C-alpha positions as CSV (number, residue, x, y, z in Angstrom):
1,M,0.0,0.0,0.0
2,A,1.4,3.4,-1.0
3,A,2.1,5.9,1.7
4,R,-0.5,8.7,1.9
5,A,0.5,12.3,1.7
6,F,-1.5,15.1,3.4
7,V,-1.6,18.6,2.0
8,I,-3.1,21.7,3.5
9,F,-4.2,24.3,1.0
10,A,-4.2,27.7,2.7
11,G,-6.4,30.5,1.4
12,Q,-7.6,33.9,2.3
13,I,-11.2,32.8,1.7
14,G,-11.4,29.0,2.0
15,W,-9.1,26.3,3.3
16,R,-8.9,22.8,1.9
17,I,-7.0,19.6,2.6
18,G,-5.7,17.1,0.0
19,V,-4.9,13.4,0.4
20,A,-2.7,11.8,-2.3
21,S,-2.0,8.1,-2.6
22,A,-0.9,5.9,-5.5
23,G,-1.1,8.7,-8.0
24,D,-4.6,9.7,-7.1
25,A,-5.7,12.6,-4.9
26,T,-8.9,13.9,-3.2
27,I,-9.6,17.5,-2.1
28,T,-11.9,18.3,0.8
29,D,-13.1,21.7,1.9
30,V,-12.4,22.8,5.5
31,P,-15.2,24.8,7.2
32,V,-13.5,27.8,8.6
33,A,-16.2,30.4,7.9
34,D,-16.8,31.0,11.6
35,A,-13.1,31.0,12.6
36,T,-11.9,34.3,13.8
37,S,-8.3,33.5,14.8
38,T,-5.4,31.5,13.6
39,S,-5.7,28.9,16.4
40,Q,-9.4,28.3,15.4
41,I,-8.4,27.8,11.8
42,A,-5.6,25.3,12.9
43,A,-8.1,23.4,15.1
44,A,-10.5,23.1,12.1
45,V,-7.7,21.9,9.8
46,A,-6.5,19.4,12.4
47,K,-10.0,18.0,12.8
48,A,-10.5,17.7,9.0
49,L,-7.1,15.9,8.7
50,A,-8.0,13.5,11.5
51,T,-11.3,12.7,9.8
52,A,-9.3,12.0,6.6
53,G,-7.1,9.5,8.5
54,Y,-4.2,11.7,9.5
55,R,-2.1,10.1,12.3
56,G,0.7,12.6,12.8
57,E,2.6,12.2,9.5
58,G,4.5,15.1,8.0
59,A,2.1,17.3,6.1
60,L,2.8,20.0,3.4
61,L,1.4,23.5,3.7
62,A,0.6,24.7,0.2
63,L,0.4,28.5,-0.1
64,P,-1.7,30.4,-2.5
65,S,0.1,32.4,-5.2
66,A,-1.2,35.7,-3.7
67,W,0.9,35.0,-0.6
68,C,4.2,34.8,-2.6
69,L,6.4,37.2,-4.5
70,A,8.9,36.3,-7.2
71,A,11.6,38.2,-9.1
72,T,14.6,37.3,-11.2
73,I,18.0,38.2,-9.9
74,A,21.5,38.2,-11.5
75,T,23.9,35.7,-9.8
76,Q,27.0,35.7,-12.0
77,D,28.9,38.0,-9.7
78,L,27.8,36.4,-6.5
79,P,29.7,33.6,-4.6
80,P,28.3,30.2,-5.4
81,S,25.5,29.1,-3.0
82,D,25.6,32.4,-1.1
83,R,22.0,32.5,-0.1
84,K,22.4,35.5,2.1
85,A,23.8,37.6,-0.8
86,M,21.0,36.3,-3.0
87,L,18.5,37.3,-0.4
88,F,19.8,40.9,-0.2
89,R,19.8,41.1,-4.0
90,L,16.2,39.9,-4.0
91,E,15.3,42.5,-1.4
92,E,16.3,45.2,-3.9
93,K,13.4,44.2,-6.2
94,L,10.8,43.8,-3.5
95,P,8.9,46.2,-1.3
96,L,9.8,44.1,1.8
97,A,12.9,43.9,4.0
98,A,15.1,40.9,3.9
99,E,14.5,40.3,7.7
100,G,10.8,40.0,7.2
101,I,10.7,37.3,4.5
102,V,11.8,33.7,3.9
103,A,13.0,33.0,0.4
104,D,14.2,30.2,-1.8
105,F,15.9,30.3,-5.1
106,I,15.7,28.4,-8.4
107,A,18.9,28.6,-10.3
108,G,18.6,29.4,-14.0
109,A,19.7,27.2,-16.8
110,D,22.5,29.6,-17.7
111,A,23.8,29.8,-14.1
112,A,23.8,33.6,-14.4
113,T,20.3,34.2,-13.1
114,A,18.0,32.8,-10.5
115,L,14.3,33.1,-9.7
116,G,13.8,34.2,-6.1
117,V,10.5,33.3,-4.5
118,C,9.6,34.6,-1.0
119,T,6.7,35.0,1.4
120,R,6.2,37.1,4.6
121,V,7.3,35.5,7.9
122,D,4.8,37.4,10.0
123,R,1.9,35.9,8.0
124,L,3.1,32.3,8.1
125,A,4.9,32.0,11.5
126,P,1.7,32.3,13.6
127,L,-0.1,29.9,11.3
128,V,2.6,27.3,11.4
129,N,2.9,27.5,15.2
130,A,-0.9,27.1,15.5
131,L,-0.9,24.0,13.3
132,E,2.0,22.5,15.2
133,S,0.2,23.2,18.5
134,A,-2.9,21.5,17.1
135,G,-1.0,18.3,16.4
136,V,-0.2,18.9,12.7
137,V,3.4,18.2,11.8
138,V,4.2,20.8,9.1
139,Q,7.1,19.2,7.3
140,S,7.2,21.4,4.2
141,I,5.9,24.7,3.0
142,A,5.7,25.5,-0.8
143,P,3.6,27.5,-3.2
144,A,0.7,25.4,-4.6
145,A,1.1,26.6,-8.1
146,L,4.7,25.6,-8.3
147,L,3.9,22.2,-6.9
148,A,1.3,21.7,-9.6
149,V,3.7,22.8,-12.3
150,Q,6.4,20.5,-11.0
151,A,4.0,17.6,-11.1
152,V,3.0,18.4,-14.7
153,A,6.6,19.1,-15.8
154,S,7.6,15.6,-14.6
155,E,5.4,14.2,-17.4
156,R,6.6,16.5,-20.2
157,D,9.8,17.1,-22.1
158,A,12.4,19.6,-20.9
159,G,12.0,22.1,-23.7
160,P,10.8,25.7,-23.2
161,R,7.1,26.1,-22.4
162,I,4.6,28.1,-20.5
163,I,2.2,26.7,-17.9
164,L,-1.1,28.6,-17.1
165,C,-2.6,27.6,-13.8
166,G,-6.1,28.8,-12.9
167,E,-6.8,29.9,-9.4
168,E,-10.0,29.4,-7.3
169,A,-13.1,31.1,-8.6
170,A,-13.4,33.4,-5.5
171,A,-10.1,35.1,-6.5
172,P,-9.9,34.9,-10.3
173,A,-6.3,35.0,-11.3
174,I,-3.9,33.0,-13.4
175,D,-0.4,31.9,-12.7
176,V,1.8,32.3,-15.8
177,I,4.9,30.2,-15.2
178,Q,7.7,29.9,-17.8
179,L,10.0,26.8,-17.9
180,D,13.3,26.3,-19.6
181,A,15.3,23.1,-19.4
182,G,13.1,21.9,-16.6
183,R,13.7,25.1,-14.5
184,V,11.3,27.9,-13.7
185,T,12.6,31.1,-15.2
186,S,9.7,33.4,-14.4
187,W,6.5,33.4,-12.4
188,A,3.7,36.1,-12.5
189,L,0.2,36.2,-11.1
190,V,-2.1,38.1,-13.5
191,P,-5.9,38.8,-13.5
192,A,-8.0,36.3,-15.4
193,E,-8.6,38.8,-18.2
194,L,-7.6,38.3,-21.8
195,P,-5.7,41.7,-22.1
196,D,-3.7,41.1,-19.0
197,L,-2.8,37.6,-20.1
198,K,-1.9,38.8,-23.6
199,L,0.3,41.5,-22.2
200,Q,2.2,39.1,-19.9
201,L,2.8,36.7,-22.8
202,D,4.0,39.4,-25.0
203,M,6.5,40.5,-22.3
204,M,7.8,36.9,-22.0
205,A,8.0,36.6,-25.8
206,A,10.0,39.8,-26.0
207,R,12.5,38.5,-23.5
208,S,12.9,35.0,-25.1
209,G,12.3,36.0,-28.7
210,A,9.3,33.6,-29.3
211,T,6.3,32.3,-27.5
212,P,6.9,28.7,-26.5
213,P,4.2,26.0,-26.4
214,M,1.7,26.5,-23.6
215,T,-0.2,24.1,-21.3
216,A,-3.2,25.2,-19.2
217,I,-4.4,23.7,-15.9
218,S,-7.8,24.7,-14.5
219,L,-8.2,27.4,-17.1
220,D,-11.6,28.5,-18.1
221,A,-12.5,27.1,-21.5
222,A,-13.7,30.5,-22.9
223,I,-10.5,32.2,-21.7
224,A,-8.3,29.4,-23.2
225,A,-10.2,29.7,-26.6
226,D,-9.9,33.5,-26.7
227,L,-6.3,33.4,-25.7
228,S,-5.4,30.8,-28.3
229,E,-7.1,32.8,-31.0
230,S,-5.5,36.0,-29.9
231,I,-1.9,34.6,-30.0
232,G,-2.5,32.3,-32.9
233,Q,-1.2,29.2,-31.0
234,M,-2.9,26.1,-29.7
235,I,-3.1,25.7,-26.0
236,S,-3.0,22.2,-24.5
237,V,-5.6,22.0,-21.7
238,R,-5.3,19.4,-19.0
239,E,-8.3,17.9,-17.5
240,D,-7.1,17.7,-13.9
241,S,-7.3,20.7,-11.6
242,T,-4.5,22.7,-10.1
243,S,-5.2,21.4,-6.6
244,I,-5.1,17.8,-7.8
245,A,-1.8,18.4,-9.5
246,A,-0.4,20.2,-6.5
247,A,-1.5,17.3,-4.3
248,R,0.5,14.9,-6.5
249,G,3.5,17.2,-6.4
250,A,3.2,17.4,-2.6
251,A,3.1,13.6,-2.4
252,E,6.3,13.4,-4.4
253,S,8.0,15.9,-2.0
254,L,6.7,14.3,1.2
255,N,7.7,10.8,0.0
256,A,11.2,12.1,-0.9
257,T,10.7,11.3,-4.6
258,R,11.5,14.8,-5.6
259,R,12.6,17.9,-3.8
260,P,10.1,20.9,-4.3
261,W,11.4,23.7,-6.4
262,V,10.7,26.2,-3.5
263,E,10.9,25.3,0.1
264,F,9.9,27.8,2.8
265,R,10.5,25.5,5.8
266,R,13.9,27.1,6.4
267,G,15.4,30.1,8.1
268,P,12.9,31.8,10.4
269,L,10.3,29.2,9.5
270,A,12.6,26.2,10.1
271,A,11.4,23.5,12.4
272,R,12.7,23.8,16.0
273,D,13.0,20.0,16.3
274,R,14.3,18.5,13.0
275,L,13.7,15.0,14.4
276,R,10.1,15.6,15.4
277,R,8.9,13.2,12.7
278,H,11.0,10.5,14.3
279,R,10.5,11.7,17.8
280,K,7.9,9.1,18.7
281,P,9.9,6.1,17.4
282,L,13.0,7.5,19.1
283,D,11.2,8.0,22.4
284,A,9.9,4.5,22.1
285,L,13.4,3.2,21.5
286,L,14.8,5.1,24.4
287,A,11.9,3.8,26.6
288,A,12.6,0.3,25.5
289,A,16.3,0.8,26.2
290,A,15.5,2.1,29.7
291,V,13.3,-0.8,30.4
292,L,16.0,-3.2,29.2
293,L,18.6,-1.6,31.4
294,L,16.2,-1.6,34.4
295,A,15.5,-5.3,33.8
296,I,19.2,-6.0,33.6
297,G,19.7,-4.1,36.8
298,V,17.0,-6.0,38.6
299,A,18.4,-9.3,37.3
300,C,21.9,-8.4,38.5
301,F,20.5,-7.3,41.9
302,A,18.6,-10.6,42.2
303,R,21.6,-12.6,41.2
304,G,23.8,-10.7,43.6
305,E,21.3,-11.4,46.4
306,R,21.3,-15.1,45.6
307,Y,25.1,-15.2,45.6
308,A,25.2,-13.3,48.9
309,H,22.8,-15.9,50.4
310,Q,24.9,-18.7,49.1
311,A,28.0,-17.1,50.6
312,E,26.3,-16.7,54.0
313,S,25.2,-20.4,53.8
314,S,28.8,-21.5,53.0
315,D,30.1,-19.4,55.9
316,A,27.6,-20.9,58.3
317,E,28.6,-24.4,57.2
318,L,32.3,-23.5,57.6
319,V,31.6,-22.3,61.2
320,Q,29.8,-25.5,62.0
321,A,32.6,-27.6,60.7
322,F,35.1,-25.5,62.7
323,R,33.2,-26.0,65.9
324,A,33.0,-29.7,65.2
325,Q,36.8,-30.0,64.6
326,F,37.8,-27.6,67.3
327,P,35.3,-27.9,70.2
328,G,35.7,-25.3,72.8
329,W,37.4,-22.8,70.5
330,S,36.0,-19.4,70.0
331,V,35.0,-18.8,66.4
332,P,37.5,-16.4,64.9
333,A,36.7,-13.6,62.5
334,N,38.3,-15.4,59.6
335,V,37.5,-19.1,60.0
336,K,39.2,-20.1,56.7
337,A,42.5,-18.5,57.6
338,V,42.6,-20.4,61.0
339,I,41.7,-23.7,59.3
340,D,44.4,-23.2,56.7
341,S,46.9,-22.4,59.4
342,E,46.0,-25.5,61.4
343,H,46.3,-27.6,58.2
344,R,49.8,-26.3,57.6
345,K,50.7,-27.2,61.2
346,R,49.4,-30.7,60.9
347,T,51.2,-31.2,57.6
348,A,54.5,-30.0,59.0
349,G,54.0,-32.2,62.1
350,A,53.2,-35.2,60.0
351,G,56.5,-34.6,58.0
352,G,58.5,-34.7,61.2
353,A,57.0,-38.1,62.2
354,L,58.3,-39.9,59.1
355,P,60.6,-42.9,59.7
356,A,64.4,-42.3,60.1
357,E,65.2,-44.0,56.8
358,A,63.0,-41.5,54.9
359,R,65.1,-38.6,56.3
360,L,68.6,-39.8,55.5
361,S,70.9,-37.5,53.7
362,A,73.7,-37.8,51.1
363,L,76.2,-37.1,53.8
364,Q,75.1,-40.2,55.7
365,T,75.3,-42.2,52.5
366,M,78.9,-41.0,52.0
367,H,79.8,-41.9,55.6
368,A,78.3,-45.4,55.2
369,V,80.4,-46.1,52.1
370,L,83.7,-44.3,52.7
371,S,84.1,-45.6,56.3
372,R,84.1,-49.2,55.0
373,L,86.6,-48.8,52.2
374,P,89.8,-50.9,52.8
375,A,92.5,-48.8,54.4
376,D,95.5,-50.8,53.1
377,G,94.6,-50.9,49.4
378,R,96.4,-49.1,46.6
379,Y,93.7,-47.1,44.8
380,S,92.9,-43.5,44.0
381,I,89.4,-41.9,43.7
382,E,88.9,-39.4,40.9
383,H,85.2,-38.7,41.2
384,M,82.5,-39.4,43.8
385,T,78.7,-38.8,43.7
386,F,76.6,-39.5,46.8
387,E,72.8,-39.2,47.2
388,D,70.4,-40.3,49.9
389,A,70.0,-43.8,48.5
390,S,72.7,-44.2,45.9
391,F,76.4,-43.5,45.1
392,E,78.9,-43.7,42.3
393,I,82.8,-43.8,42.7
394,V,85.2,-43.5,39.8
395,G,88.9,-44.1,40.3
396,R,92.1,-46.2,39.6
397,L,93.4,-49.5,41.1
398,G,96.9,-50.9,41.2
399,S,95.7,-54.5,40.8
400,Y,92.4,-56.1,39.6
401,E,92.0,-58.1,42.8
402,Q,91.2,-54.9,44.8
403,V,88.0,-54.4,42.9
404,D,86.1,-57.0,45.0
405,A,87.3,-55.3,48.2
406,L,85.7,-52.0,47.0
407,A,82.5,-53.7,46.1
408,A,82.4,-55.5,49.5
409,A,82.7,-52.1,51.2
410,G,79.7,-50.8,49.4
411,R,77.7,-53.9,50.3
412,L,78.6,-53.5,54.0
413,G,77.2,-50.0,53.9
414,G,73.8,-51.5,53.0
415,F,73.9,-50.9,49.3
416,T,73.2,-53.3,46.5
417,V,76.4,-53.2,44.4
418,P,76.6,-54.8,41.0
419,P,80.0,-56.0,39.7
420,P,82.1,-52.8,39.1
421,Q,83.0,-51.8,35.6
422,T,86.7,-52.1,35.0
423,R,89.1,-51.2,32.1
424,R,92.9,-51.8,31.9
425,N,95.0,-48.7,31.2
426,D,98.2,-48.5,29.1
427,D,100.3,-48.1,32.2
428,G,99.1,-51.3,33.7
429,S,96.6,-49.8,36.2
430,W,92.8,-50.5,36.2
431,A,90.1,-47.8,35.9
432,F,86.9,-48.7,37.7
433,T,83.4,-47.4,38.2
434,L,81.5,-48.5,41.3
435,R,77.8,-47.9,41.8
436,G,75.3,-48.9,44.5
437,T,71.7,-48.4,45.5
438,R,69.8,-49.3,48.6
439,A,66.1,-49.7,49.7
440,N,64.5,-48.1,52.7
441,K,64.4,-51.3,54.6
442,D,68.2,-51.5,54.5
443,L,68.8,-48.0,55.8
444,T,68.4,-48.7,59.4
445,A,71.2,-51.2,59.5
446,A,73.5,-48.8,57.6
447,I,73.0,-46.0,60.1
448,Q,73.6,-48.2,63.1
């Protein structure tokens, strides 16, 4: 389903609203005959929009041509995109001060001129504020005639042409808008009289050198026929009205399909809150985030309380175990530290109660072996290694028969001594390596 676009047609005599959707549009009159203030008009418009299905979407305020002024200015000597300089140059051609108007500019095809279009701030500001206070989101403000021409131009080629837009019957006037390369080059509001129209067209032809093709929207058939005969040129008359075309152009603008040629929702008429269209979703998102953070906080608090309860239960069990193991003791402030200390004491005490053979040292092993070596033998020791349960002796012997005496000494010390490894040297001596090990059960006898 295509998004609907809501348009408010302002008027000095009557107000209307338009609803455009899927290329179609409907126009409804707003009863404001009894309204005597801007707030009453805004309330009536808000009520009519609500009846049409308005739910706070961004709406476009379409201005009548009588509320707008237009003039062409030269821009070739101005800095690019210097809107302030363009505004003061437009002020030179208008009977209004630059501070009292809001203006927008349509650059010309030659980049040397621009069409400035403006409206009075003191007329629109109270109206926009009243509509916003009544719950109507005014997203855009643009002239209705230019919206209609923009919608028609999107269906035509980009060659030079003139669009004639008829106004409402209560204020008979015709918008004469000239286009060139898809850009508005001039805009004039003239009375709906043949001489006035002919004079305006002659002025345009004098500037451009020829009268381009013309298209009429909401133009009286008699006026169109007389004008066509007067200028000797056929006028293409469209069947739809200016309001319907403007509503379609407004829908393109609100749906971001096309940017309007003229936008007055800027400067002194700019929205105070540019995110107001998205304020409700943003507020909902922030509220959801706040609820989520609150839920996380509650969950963390509940989890912390559960852990605190488990810690208290564990402390109580530890105190009960302490009283069971140490009856008569006063419960210390740090039960765990006291239990750890007592455990260390018990472990140290248990280590001191080990049997004597488990606490023998390498020095005792050395004494057990060396004290039993033969005192009258001819041998030399080059290297000795002693541990708590083993030893190794490397040396030289004068004769091979002394090897058994060395092995016997190791066995007398309580060691298991395999046959020594021997090797005869070149000088006739014997090199030997004697090794021995002992089990714990043999240590007692070795110490004694």
